[in-house]
C-alpha positions in Angstrom: 1.8 -12.7 -16.4 5.1 -13.6 -17.5 8.2 -11.4 -17.5 8.7 -9.6 -20.9 11.7 -8.0 -22.8 10.4 -4.9 -23.3 12.9 -2.1 -22.5 11.2 1.0 -22.0 12.3 4.8 -20.7 10.7 5.8 -17.5 10.9 8.3 -15.4 11.1 8.5 -11.4 9.7 11.0 -8.9 10.6 9.9 -5.2 13.5 8.1 -4.4 12.7 7.1 -0.7 11.8 4.0 1.3 9.9 2.4 -1.5 10.8 4.4 -4.4 15.0 3.9 -4.4 14.8 -0.1 -4.4 12.2 0.5 -7.0 14.1 2.6 -9.3 17.1 0.5 -9.0 15.0 -2.3 -9.7 14.2 -1.3 -13.2 17.6 -0.4 -13.7 18.6 -3.5 -13.2 15.7 -4.7 -15.2 17.4 -3.0 -18.6 14.7 0.0 -18.5 16.2 3.3 -19.4 15.0 5.3 -16.3 15.7 9.2 -15.3 15.6 9.8 -11.7 14.4 12.7 -9.4 14.4 13.8 -5.5 14.3 16.9 -4.0 16.7 15.1 -1.4 20.3 15.8 -3.1 22.0 13.0 -1.1 19.2 9.9 -2.8 19.9 11.6 -6.7 23.8 11.1 -5.7 23.5 7.2 -5.1 22.1 7.2 -9.2 24.9 8.8 -10.4 26.8 5.9 -11.8 24.2 4.0 -11.7 24.0 1.7 -15.4 20.7 2.9 -17.3 20.0 5.7 -14.8 19.6 9.1 -15.6 19.8 12.0 -12.6 17.2 14.6 -13.5 17.7 18.6 -12.3 13.5 18.4 -11.6 10.2 16.8 -12.5 10.1 18.0 -15.6 13.5 17.0 -16.6 12.7 13.7 -15.3 9.6 13.5 -17.5 11.8 14.2 -20.6 11.5 11.8 -24.0 9.4 9.3 -21.0 6.1 7.4 -22.0 5.9 6.1 -18.2 6.3 8.3 -15.2 6.1 7.0 -11.9 5.4 8.9 -9.0 5.8 7.4 -5.4 6.0 10.1 -2.9 4.5 10.5 0.9 1.5 12.6 0.4 -0.9 13.8 -2.2 0.3 17.5 -2.3 3.9 16.3 -3.2 2.2 14.0 -6.1 0.4 17.4 -7.2 3.5 19.8 -6.8 5.5 17.2 -9.0 3.2 16.9 -11.7 1.9 20.1 -11.8 3.9 22.5 -10.0 6.8 24.9 -11.3 8.6 22.6 -13.4 5.8 19.9 -13.5 6.4 16.8 -15.1 3.3 17.2 -17.0 5.0 20.1 -18.5 7.7 18.6 -20.6 5.8 15.0 -20.5 4.4 13.2 -24.2 0.9 13.5 -25.1 -0.4 10.4 -24.7 1.9 9.4 -21.8 0.7 7.4 -18.5 1.4 8.5 -15.2 1.6 5.7 -12.9 1.1 7.0 -9.1 2.2 4.3 -6.7 2.3 5.9 -3.6 -0.6 6.0 -0.8 -2.8 8.9 -0.9 -5.8 10.6 -0.9 -9.0 9.3 -3.1 -10.5 12.5 -4.2 -6.7 14.1 -4.8 -6.0 11.2 -7.1 -9.7 12.0 -9.2 -8.5 15.6 -9.3 -5.2 15.0 -10.5 -6.4 12.9 -12.9 -8.6 15.3 -14.4 -5.8 18.2 -14.3 -3.7 15.8 -16.3 -6.1 14.9 -18.7 -6.1 18.6 -20.3 -2.2 17.7 -20.6 -3.4 14.6 -22.7 -2.0 12.3 -20.3 -3.6 9.0 -18.5 -3.5 7.9 -14.7 -3.3 4.8 -13.1 -3.3 4.1 -9.6 -1.2 1.0 -8.2 -0.1 1.3 -4.8 2.0 -1.7 -3.5 2.0 -3.7 -0.8 5.0 -5.6 1.4 7.9 -4.2 2.5 11.0 -2.1 1.4 12.7 -5.6 0.8 10.6 -7.0 -1.6 11.0 -4.0 -3.1 14.9 -4.8 -3.7 14.0 -8.1 -4.2 11.1 -7.5 -7.0 8.7 -9.2 -4.8 6.0 -6.8 -4.5 2.6 -6.5 -4.6 0.8 -4.3 -6.4 -2.6 -3.3 -6.7 -4.1 -1.8 -9.6 -7.0 0.8 -10.9 -6.8 0.7 -14.6 -8.5 -0.5 -18.0 -7.2 -3.1 -19.7 -5.3 -1.7 -22.3 -3.3 1.0 -20.2 -2.3 -2.2 -18.2 -1.3 -3.9 -20.6 1.2 -0.9 -21.7 2.4 -0.8 -17.8 3.1 -4.6 -17.8 6.8 -4.4 -18.3 7.0 -1.7 -15.3 4.9 -3.6 -13.3 6.0 -7.6 -13.7 10.1 -5.8 -12.9 8.8 -4.7 -9.5 6.4 -7.1 -8.7 5.4 -10.9 -8.7 1.6 -10.8 -7.7 0.0 -7.4 -9.7 -4.2 -7.8 -8.9 -6.0 -5.5 -11.4 -8.5 -4.5 -9.2 -10.9 -2.8 -11.3 -10.9 0.3 -12.9 -9.2 3.7 -12.0 -9.1 4.7 -8.0 -9.8 1.2 -7.4 -6.1 0.0 -6.2 -5.4 2.9 -4.0 -9.2 2.1 -2.4 -8.3 -1.4 -1.5 -4.3 0.0 -0.8 -6.4 2.1 2.0 -8.3 -0.7 3.0 -5.2 -3.0 3.8 -3.7 0.2 5.8 -7.0 0.8 7.8 -7.1 -3.1 8.8 -3.5 -3.0 9.5 -3.2 -0.1 11.8 -6.2 -1.2 13.8 -4.3 -4.5 13.4 -1.4 -3.2 15.2 -3.2 -1.4 18.0 -5.2 -4.3 18.5 -1.9 -6.6 18.7 -0.3 -3.9 21.2 -3.1 -3.6 23.7 -3.8 -7.4 23.8 0.2 -8.1 24.3 0.1 -4.9 27.6 -2.8 -6.5 28.8 -0.6 -10.0 29.0 2.4 -8.3 30.4 0.4 -6.2 32.9 -1.3 -9.8 34.0 2.2 -11.2 34.5 1.8 -13.7 31.6 5.3 -14.4 29.7 5.1 -12.7 26.7 7.2 -15.5 24.7 4.5 -18.3 25.9 1.6 -15.5 25.2 2.7 -14.7 21.5 2.9 -18.4 20.7 -0.6 -19.3 21.6 -2.4 -16.2 20.0 -0.2 -17.1 16.9 -2.0 -20.7 17.3 -5.6 -19.6 17.1 -7.9 -17.9 15.5 -7.1 -14.5 17.8 -4.0 -14.0 15.4 -4.7 -16.0 12.4 -7.1 -13.3 12.3 -10.5 -13.6 11.1 -9.9 -12.6 7.8 -8.0 -15.8 7.0 -10.8 -17.9 9.1 -14.2 -17.5 9.8 -14.7 -14.9 7.0 -13.6 -16.5 4.0 -15.1 -19.5 4.9 -17.9 -18.7 6.3 -19.5 -15.2 6.3 -18.4 -14.2 3.2 -20.1 -17.1 1.4 -23.4 -16.4 3.5 -23.5 -18.7 5.8 -23.7 -16.2 9.5 -24.6 -19.1 11.8 -22.5 -18.7 14.8 -20.5 -21.3 15.8 -20.0 -19.7 19.4 -23.2 -18.4 20.7 -23.4 -14.5 20.6 -24.0 -14.4 24.4 -20.3 -16.1 25.1 -18.7 -13.7 22.8 -20.1 -11.0 24.8 -19.4 -12.7 28.2 -15.7 -13.9 26.7 -15.3 -10.1 25.9 -16.3 -8.4 28.9 -14.1 -11.0 31.2 -11.3 -10.0 29.0 -12.4 -6.0 29.3 -13.0 -6.3 33.6 -9.8 -8.5 34.2 -7.3 -6.0 32.3 -9.1 -3.3 34.3 -8.2 -5.0 37.4 -4.5 -5.4 36.3 -4.8 -1.6 35.2 -4.4 -2.1 31.1 -6.3 0.1 29.0 -8.7 -1.1 26.6 -9.8 1.1 24.2 -10.7 -1.1 21.1 -11.7 -4.1 24.0 -14.6 -1.3 25.1 -15.4 -0.8 21.5 -16.1 -4.6 21.2 -17.8 -4.9 23.9 -20.0 -2.4 23.2 -21.0 -3.7 19.5 -21.3 -7.1 21.0 -23.6 -6.1 23.7 -25.7 -3.7 21.2 -26.0 -7.1 18.9 -27.3 -9.8 21.8 -31.1 -9.9 21.5 
């Protein structure tokens, strides 16, 4: 998608770690934004910003806009901002689109969609990946769950915020993929911490350990190596015998235990390999 020159009126509710730089990015792109947050300090930063209007409530932020972005910590916050007292849905034009960019609960999202339909409002899920710095630079990855027509409508907004817009599928698909992404990320964080703690308790040099792990499949990740190249192509033939995998994880867990290092993920992996061993 190329960047478009279409200027739009956009309401933004939620000016936190990601919402604040995203709002600034939209204003810098020339879009006319109205912003609201429960934190008065967050609002103060937009008081004199060109193309920005500070709203006094969610409903006020939705005044005269066709697209409203929500970027809030919890699904309950999103629901309250849209349907609670002075909720944005009460003031938004029928036919408008709510662009929900938070990371929330899938069932809550579906319920919200049904309730917004009573106000003749459409809901798109478009959670983001990457960092606050990417939000500032307009280089977010955005996972969109929407039909083609709604996606075209919000494209000028998405293109100002991200350099990789992935149309995952119909409504709800974007949030589902974001949760899969975060699921993998959080497990990976625990796995990395567990492995480095084992290395440290064994007296290994952490700088050298990190270098080695970054240079092998351990650090490069199965999602970059075996799964796309083999498994997802239907090739499940082993590159390395299962019995030797079980041997290696068992030796690793045993060694970690000898150093007093906890290995909850290692123990779980050992059990799974043992179950798979014929």
